[in-house]
Each structure stands twice: as C-alpha cells, then as structure tokens.
C-alpha positions in Angstrom: 0.0 0.0 0.0 3.1 2.2 0.3 2.0 5.6 -0.7 -1.4 5.1 1.0 0.2 4.5 4.4 0.2 8.2 5.2 -3.6 8.1 5.2 -3.5 5.5 7.9 -0.7 6.2 10.3 -1.6 9.1 12.6 1.3 11.2 14.1 1.8 10.4 17.7 1.3 14.1 18.7 -2.3 13.9 17.2 -3.2 10.4 18.3 -6.3 9.6 20.3 -4.1 8.1 23.0 -2.9 11.6 23.9 -6.3 12.1 25.4 -7.6 8.7 26.5 -6.8 5.1 27.2 -8.8 1.8 27.2 -9.7 2.2 30.9 -11.6 5.5 30.3 -15.3 5.5 29.3 -14.6 7.8 26.4 -12.2 5.4 24.7 -14.8 4.2 22.1 -16.4 7.7 21.6 -13.1 9.5 20.9 -12.0 6.9 18.4 -15.4 7.1 16.7 -15.2 10.9 16.2 -11.5 10.9 15.2 -12.0 8.2 12.5 -15.6 9.3 11.5 -16.9 5.8 12.2 -20.0 4.9 14.1 -20.0 3.8 17.7 -21.2 0.4 16.6 -18.3 -0.1 14.2 -15.7 1.0 16.7 -17.2 -1.2 19.4 -17.1 -4.2 17.0 -13.6 -3.6 15.9 -12.4 -3.0 19.5 -13.5 -6.5 20.3 -11.7 -7.8 17.2 -8.5 -5.9 18.2 -8.5 -7.3 21.6 -8.9 -10.8 20.1 -5.7 -10.2 18.1 -3.9 -9.7 21.4 -3.5 -6.0 22.0 -2.0 -4.7 25.3 -3.7 -2.9 28.1 -2.6 0.3 26.4 -4.6 -0.5 23.3 -1.5 -1.4 21.1 -0.7 -4.5 19.2 2.9 -5.6 18.9 4.3 -7.8 16.1 5.2 -10.4 18.7 1.6 -10.5 20.1 0.1 -10.6 16.6 2.4 -13.5 15.6 0.6 -15.7 18.2 -2.7 -15.3 16.4 -3.8 -17.7 13.6 -4.4 -14.8 11.2 -0.6 -14.1 11.2 0.0 -17.4 9.4 -1.7 -16.0 6.2 0.9 -14.0 4.3 -1.6 -11.6 2.8 -3.3 -10.8 6.1 0.1 -10.4 7.7 1.2 -7.9 5.0 -2.0 -5.9 5.4 -1.4 -5.6 9.1 2.2 -4.5 8.7 1.0 -1.5 6.8 -0.7 -0.2 10.0 2.5 -0.4 12.1 4.0 2.8 13.6 7.7 2.7 12.4 8.9 4.2 15.6 7.1 2.2 18.2 6.8 -1.0 16.1 3.2 -1.4 17.2 -0.3 -1.0 15.8 -2.5 1.5 17.7 -6.2 0.9 17.8 -6.7 4.2 15.9 -4.4 3.2 13.0 -6.1 -0.2 13.0 -9.5 1.6 12.5 -8.1 3.9 9.9 -6.5 1.1 8.0 -9.7 -1.0 7.9 -11.7 2.1 6.9 -9.4 2.6 4.0 -10.1 -1.0 2.9 -13.8 -0.3 3.0 -14.1 3.2 1.5 -11.2 3.6 -1.0 -12.1 3.6 -4.6 -11.5 0.7 -6.9 -8.2 2.0 -8.4 -6.7 2.7 -5.0 -7.7 -0.7 -3.7 -6.2 -2.5 -6.7 -2.9 -0.5 -6.4 -2.8 -1.3 -2.7 -3.3 -5.0 -3.4 -0.6 -5.0 -6.0 1.9 -3.4 -3.7 1.3 -6.1 -1.1 1.5 -9.1 -3.5 5.3 -9.0 -4.1 6.3 -6.0 -2.0 5.4 -3.7 -4.9 7.8 -5.4 -7.3 6.7 -6.7 -10.7 5.0 -10.1 -10.7 6.7 -12.8 -12.7 4.5 -15.7 -13.7 5.9 -18.1 -11.2 5.2 -15.7 -8.3 1.8 -15.0 -9.7 1.1 -18.8 -9.7 2.1 -19.1 -6.1 -0.3 -16.4 -5.2 -3.1 -18.1 -7.0 -2.2 -21.4 -5.2 -2.9 -19.6 -1.9 -6.3 -18.5 -3.1 -7.3 -21.9 -4.5 -6.8 -24.0 -1.4 -9.5 -26.6 -1.9 -8.3 -29.9 -3.4 -11.0 -29.9 -6.1 -9.7 -26.5 -7.2 -6.1 -27.5 -7.7 -6.7 -28.7 -11.3 -7.9 -25.2 -12.3 -4.8 -23.3 -11.2 -3.0 -23.4 -14.5 -6.1 -22.3 -16.4 -6.8 -19.4 -14.0 -3.1 -18.2 -14.2 -3.0 -18.3 -18.0 -6.4 -16.6 -18.3 -5.5 -13.8 -15.9 -2.1 -13.4 -17.5 -3.7 -12.8 -20.8 -5.5 -9.8 -19.2 -2.5 -8.5 -17.3 0.4 -9.2 -19.7 -1.0 -8.4 -23.1 2.5 -8.1 -24.6 3.6 -11.5 -23.3 6.6 -10.1 -21.4 6.4 -12.8 -18.7 5.9 -10.2 -15.9 3.2 -7.9 -14.7 3.8 -4.4 -13.5 1.4 -2.2 -11.5 -0.3 -0.6 -14.5 -0.8 -3.9 -16.3 -2.3 -5.3 -13.1 -4.6 -2.4 -12.7 -5.7 -2.3 -16.3 -6.2 -6.1 -16.4 -8.4 -6.1 -13.3 -10.5 -3.2 -14.7 -11.3 -5.4 -17.7 -13.1 -7.9 -15.4 -16.9 -7.7 -15.2 -17.8 -4.8 -12.9 -20.1 -6.8 -10.6 -17.5 -9.5 -10.2 -14.7 -6.9 -9.4 -17.0 -5.0 -7.0 -17.9 -8.2 -5.1 -14.2 -9.2 -4.9 -13.1 -5.8 -3.5 -16.1 -5.3 -1.2 -15.1 -5.0 2.4 -17.6 -4.1 5.2 -16.8 -3.0 8.7 -20.3 -3.8 9.5 -22.5 -6.2 7.5 -25.0 -4.3 5.4 -28.0 -5.7 7.3 -26.5 -4.6 10.6 -25.8 -1.1 9.3 -29.4 -0.8 7.9 -30.8 -2.0 11.3 -28.7 0.6 13.1 -29.9 3.3 10.7 -33.5 2.4 11.3 -33.3 2.1 15.1 -30.6 4.4 16.3 -29.9 8.2 16.0 -26.7 8.9 14.1 -23.8 10.4 16.0 -23.0 13.9 15.0 -19.5 15.2 15.5 -18.9 18.2 17.8 -17.6 21.6 16.8 -13.9 21.9 16.2 -12.0 24.4 18.3 -8.3 25.3 18.3 -7.8 22.6 20.9 -9.7 19.9 19.0 -13.3 18.7 19.1 -15.3 20.7 21.6 -16.3 18.5 24.5 -14.7 15.4 23.0 -12.1 14.8 25.7 -14.5 14.8 28.7 -14.9 11.5 30.5 -18.2 10.9 28.9 -17.3 12.1 25.4 -19.0 14.7 23.1 -22.6 15.8 23.3 -24.1 15.1 19.8 -25.2 18.2 18.0 -28.6 18.4 16.2 -28.5 18.2 12.4 -30.3 20.7 10.3 -31.6 20.2 6.8 -29.4 21.2 3.9 -30.6 23.1 0.9 -34.2 23.1 2.1 -36.3 20.2 3.2 -35.1 16.9 1.7 -36.4 14.4 4.1 -38.4 11.3 3.2 -40.0 11.3 -0.2 -38.8 14.8 -1.2 -36.7 15.3 -4.3 -33.3 16.7 -3.4 -32.5 20.1 -4.9 -29.4 20.8 -7.0 -27.7 22.6 -4.0 -28.0 19.4 -2.0 -26.6 17.3 -4.9 -23.6 19.7 -5.1 -22.9 19.2 -1.4 -23.2 15.4 -1.8 -20.8 15.5 -4.7 -18.3 17.3 -2.5 -18.6 14.5 0.1 -18.1 11.6 -2.3 -16.0 12.7 -5.3 -12.8 11.4 -3.7 -14.4 8.0 -2.8 -15.6 5.2 -5.0 -18.3 7.2 -6.7 -18.4 4.8 -9.6 -19.9 2.2 -7.1 -22.6 4.8 -6.2 -23.3 5.3 -9.9 -23.7 1.5 -10.3 -26.2 1.5 -7.4 -28.2 4.2 -9.2 -28.3 2.0 -12.3 -25.6 3.6 -14.4 -23.5 1.3 -16.6 -19.8 1.4 -17.1 -20.2 3.3 -20.4 -22.3 6.0 -18.6 -19.5 6.4 -16.0 -16.9 6.8 -18.7 -19.1 9.4 -20.3 -19.3 11.5 -17.1 -15.5 11.3 -16.8 -14.9 12.3 -20.4 -17.3 15.3 -20.3 -16.0 16.7 -17.0 -12.4 17.2 -16.0 -12.7 17.5 -12.3 -14.2 14.7 -10.2 -16.7 16.9 -8.3 -18.3 17.9 -11.6 -18.4 14.2 -12.7 -20.3 13.2 -9.6 -22.6 16.2 -9.6 -23.6 15.6 -13.2 -24.1 12.0 -12.5 -26.5 12.9 -9.7 -28.3 15.5 -11.8 -28.7 12.9 -14.6 -30.1 10.4 -12.1 -32.6 13.1 -10.8 -33.7 14.0 -14.3 -34.0 10.3 -15.4 -36.1 9.2 -12.4 -38.4 12.3 -12.2 -40.8 12.0 -9.3 -39.0 8.7 -8.2 -35.8 10.6 -7.5 -36.5 10.7 -3.9 -34.1 11.5 -1.1 -34.7 8.2 0.6 -33.6 6.3 -2.5 -30.4 8.3 -2.9 -29.7 8.1 0.9 -30.1 4.3 0.8 -27.6 4.0 -2.2 -25.1 6.2 -0.3 -25.3 4.1 2.8 -24.8 0.9 0.8 -21.6 2.5 -0.5 -20.5 3.4 3.0 -21.0 7.1 2.3 -22.9 7.8 5.5 -21.7 11.4 5.9 -23.2 12.2 2.5 -26.4 10.3 3.3 -26.8 12.5 6.4 -27.3 15.5 4.2 -30.6 14.0 3.1 -32.0 13.5 6.6 
C-alpha cells in the first residue's frame, strides 16, 4: 500500500491516546469521532482488536500478533504490517481503525494498487510468483486442477505483450477489464455487514461530531465524550420522499467525489459506459459526480427521492453524505 500508508498512520502528537486510554469511558467515543466511524463499528472492531492480542494500552505488537492464527496468512500479515508505527513497532487501535476504513471506503483503483503493492512488496509479478499467489487462493483440493487455467487466463488480461511479468499498471488495467459486478464483489469489504448497518440506521440516532476548536473537538475529551449536536436540513427540506434540490446534490458531490463514486453510480443503475461518459465530459471529479447525480434526478423524475439516494449512499458506505438527506 506504500503511498497510502500516510492516510492510515496518525502522528503520535495527534493520536487519540494523547487524550484517552482503554480504561476510560470515552475510549470508544473519541475513536469514533476521530475516525468518523459509528459507535457500533468502533465497538465491534475494538472486540476484534482485543482478540488479536492487544496490550492494556490498546496497542498490538508484532510479537503478540504473531501468536494469532491470522498471522499465518501472508496476505493478512502484509496488510497488518502497513498499520505499524515505524517508531514504536506497534499498531495502535486508531491506526487499525483507519486502515480498515481505508479498505472499505477507498475507490477501486486505489484498492487495486494497494493490493498489487502487497503481493510482491510492490515489485513486478513474474508468472511463477503469480502462480504461487493463486495457489494460496485456490486451497480446496478440487480447485487445484484449475490453477494453470486461471493463471493463464489472468495473465492474458495483465500481460498483453507477453513479457512474462506484470507491473502495477498492467495489473490495474487487467483487473479493470473484469466484469464490474465481479470486481466490485471481490473488492467489497464491510466493517459492519449491510443488514446490521441498515438496522442501526433504522433504530438508532446517528452520532453527529462536535464543533472543532483550536484545541480539538469541543467536549470530546471529557470523561463521557462529546454531546451530539442536532442536524439541520441542507438546501431546504429533503427528508423522506422529497426530491433533493441541486444545491444538496452539489454538497453530496463534495462529500463523495474522492471516494468510489463509480460504485454509487452502479447503485443508481448507471452502466460502465455511462460512468466513462461522465468522466470524459468533466475534467474534475466533483463535476463528474454532480452531473451523474443530476442525470439520475432527471431520469427518475418523481421517483428521484431523497430516501432512495440516501439508501444508495449508505450501501456504498458514504454515510456522511447520506446524512445531508435527513
């Protein structure tokens, strides 16, 4: 993941552990606000982090992680190593959260580049190394006979010039030629299963972040955590069955343009060709997303309701944008 590590590792001077520790009641809340994850997600991942063997300080050392069965899988081990603070040689709970959030919310291209950089430490993939990787994927005895066919088929996509090796661009372009639904399913990663997220949305009020001050989030570092602030409607009333106005669509575009907005377009029934058209007609990503949303609104007419768009946004893990439609 290399270049993406800076999005995961938090400087120690700005870390949550400067203000809390696992024994304090605001441990979960502070991490939820800092990472912009829900309380339910942070609680679930804190349980998983403890199962990996973290210390009383909420840190996971390489030695402790090595005792867990997950460590035996090379791919999982390489992912976790990207979360390690190079100075302390440990993984903080906050970096663990940020790393998993990256796995869930990054766009398709970034995910594919991140995967490539973990497969062979970012080096090109000769066919023999590629075959070893596929062997680790096809572990069932009945699948072993398909390995050569899978390797040869994938190499036709990724090594069109028959050079005998695959670089990052070849890997990316080859993967993007795969059927979109298949690729989306393969790269899909959820911190919370969709049915759990939907249940929480239906039953629980969403947590709103506090106001930022020069010293951080206002009220965040009290023993009980921040007091949620009420949300106001954006760009007029857009709740329920109302049709979102263009100003609201602009604000949604600002929220999602740097995420996997192509996935959102798929949820709104746009095809690959439509997405390429939006990209070719608009140079900047915000305009691409905004015009896609306007096209959806025009196409659906009276059915272009806020509830429909909000549902699609939540399914793409764009909850902050969905909140604009509440």
